[in-house]
C-alpha positions in Angstrom: 0.0 0.0 0.0 1.3 3.4 -0.9 2.2 5.7 2.1 -0.5 8.3 1.4 -3.2 5.7 1.0 -2.1 4.1 4.3 -2.3 7.4 6.0 -5.7 8.1 4.4 -6.9 4.6 5.6 -5.7 5.2 9.2 -7.3 8.7 9.2 -10.6 7.2 8.1 -10.4 4.5 10.7 -9.8 7.1 13.4 -12.7 9.2 12.3 -15.0 6.1 12.2 -14.0 5.1 15.7 -14.4 8.7 17.0 -17.9 8.8 15.4 -18.8 5.5 17.1 -17.7 6.8 20.4 -19.7 10.0 19.9 -22.8 7.9 19.0 -22.4 5.8 22.1 -23.8 8.7 24.1 -26.9 9.6 26.0 -28.5 10.6 22.8 -28.9 6.9 21.9 -30.3 5.9 25.2 -34.0 6.4 25.3 -35.3 8.6 28.1 -38.6 7.1 29.3 -41.4 9.4 30.3 -41.3 9.9 34.1 -37.6 8.8 34.4 -36.7 12.4 35.3 -38.7 11.9 38.5 -36.7 8.8 39.5 -34.1 9.7 42.2 -30.7 8.2 43.0 -30.1 8.0 46.7 -27.8 6.2 49.2 -28.8 2.9 50.6 -29.2 4.5 54.1 -32.1 6.6 52.7 -34.5 3.8 51.6 -35.4 2.4 55.0 -39.2 3.0 54.6 -39.3 2.1 50.9 -40.6 -1.0 49.2 -38.0 -2.9 47.2 -38.9 -3.5 43.6 -35.8 -5.6 42.7 -32.5 -5.1 41.0 -31.5 -4.2 37.5 -28.2 -4.9 35.8 -27.4 -2.3 33.2 -24.5 -2.0 30.8 -23.3 0.5 28.2 -20.6 0.7 25.6 -17.6 2.0 27.6 -14.7 1.2 25.3 -14.6 1.4 21.5 -11.5 -0.1 20.0 -8.7 1.6 21.8 -10.8 4.6 22.9 -12.3 4.7 26.4 -15.3 6.8 27.1 -15.2 9.2 30.1 -16.3 7.8 33.4 -18.8 10.7 33.8 -20.5 9.8 30.5 -20.5 6.1 31.2 -22.0 6.7 34.7 -24.6 9.1 33.3 -25.7 6.5 30.8 -25.8 3.7 33.4 -28.0 5.9 35.7 -30.4 6.7 32.8 -30.8 3.1 32.0 -31.5 2.4 35.7 -34.1 5.2 35.8 -35.8 3.7 32.8 -35.8 0.3 34.4 -37.3 1.8 37.6 -40.2 3.2 35.6 -40.8 -0.3 34.1 -40.7 -1.8 37.6 -43.0 0.7 39.2 -40.2 2.3 41.2 -39.3 5.9 41.8 -35.8 5.6 43.5 -32.6 3.8 42.6 -29.5 2.9 44.7 -26.2 2.4 43.0 -24.8 -1.0 43.6 -21.6 -2.8 42.5 -19.8 -2.5 39.2 -18.3 -5.8 38.1 -16.5 -4.0 35.3 -16.3 -0.7 33.6 -19.5 0.0 31.8 -21.7 -2.3 33.9 -23.5 -1.7 37.2 -26.2 -3.1 39.4 -28.9 -0.8 40.8 -31.6 -1.6 43.4 -35.0 -0.2 42.6 -37.4 1.1 45.3 -40.9 2.6 45.5 -40.6 5.3 48.2 -43.5 7.7 47.5 -47.1 6.5 48.0 
């Protein structure tokens, strides 16, 4: 392969990967109606709440050799948990363990009557 074609190929690959990372954002994660009223709290704050179960969520955290920012990954994980809380009839989530980057467990609660 000629040097300029090789550089062109590498440049196109970098742009493609950067585009994929940009697409793996909150814009592609659906925001369910009412999810803006689902709160994230600490486990010590759900004493009087009814447990609705757990949800395991995951998002694209690494594309090729590019790692998404921890803030963006956590925001996407939280949005997925809020969406899941709506489906489960909950209004509160508590962040649980994270077995690996881009994955997290949340516990869902119904706190308001």
